[in-house]
N, C-alpha and C positions, 0 to 999 in steps of 0.2 A: 308684719312684719315680712319684707321679701324673702324668696327665696333663695339660695345659691343657686347656680343657672349654671356652671359649670366648663363658663369660663372668667367664674371671679369680680365683673359686674353685677353690679346689684338695681343701685336708682345714681341717675339721672339726677341732679338736682341745675339752677339755673337763673343767674346774681340777674332783676329785671331793669338792674339802669343800667350795661352792655351783656357783650353776647360774654361772657364769665359761666362756663364752667366747672361745677365737679363732678366729679365719677365716685361715686364707693364701691368698695367690693367685699370680698370676705375677709373679715381680719383672721390670721393669723391663727392658725394654730397653735402654739407655743406661748403668743402674747393679745388673748382675748380683746381690752382692752386697742391695739394697732389695730387697721385697715386698709388695705389698698388704698391708692387713691389712682386718679390720674386727673390734674386739672388742667382748666385749657381757658385763654385769654387771647387780647389780639394778636401775642406773636406766636402763641401757636398751643402746643400740647410740652410737657413739660407733668414731668416723671413720678421727677425726684426733687428731694431739693426743702420740703413742707411740713414742718407737721405742725398741729393747735389740736384743737379740745371741744370735741363736737358737739350741739345743745342744738335736742330737732325740738318743739313743738307745734304739734301737729301734721302739717303743707311748708309751716316754715323753718333751713339748718339755720343753725351758725355756728362761725368761724372763729375761737379765739385762735392766731396765728402766732407759735410758739418760737418756729426755727424758717425761718427762705421768709415773713414778711413780714409784717409789723400788721396790728392791729385788730379790727372785724371787720369779717365782713357774710351777706346775711344771702344765704338762699331762697326759693323757691323750686318745690318740686317737684317737677319736669314733664321726667320713667322713670316706670319701674320695669328690669327687666326681664322678659317671660322665659319664670326655671324654664318651659318645657324648650 
């Protein structure tokens, strides 16, 4: 499990079908089930307005969108951030 990096970012996940990426960060101290995230697609970075349920199975992360998008996206582990 990636450790906090000091930047708030822990891991980068990428969709195989296109260049869409999801960067996950540290959880909120007051809401452990909520994490910071940055979503990027062909239109650029989007830092807010999306919410979803995350489910990880090995190097695959599935997001079922609840707000700001519909449906499900699947991402593959791309890079873990260096905690040092």
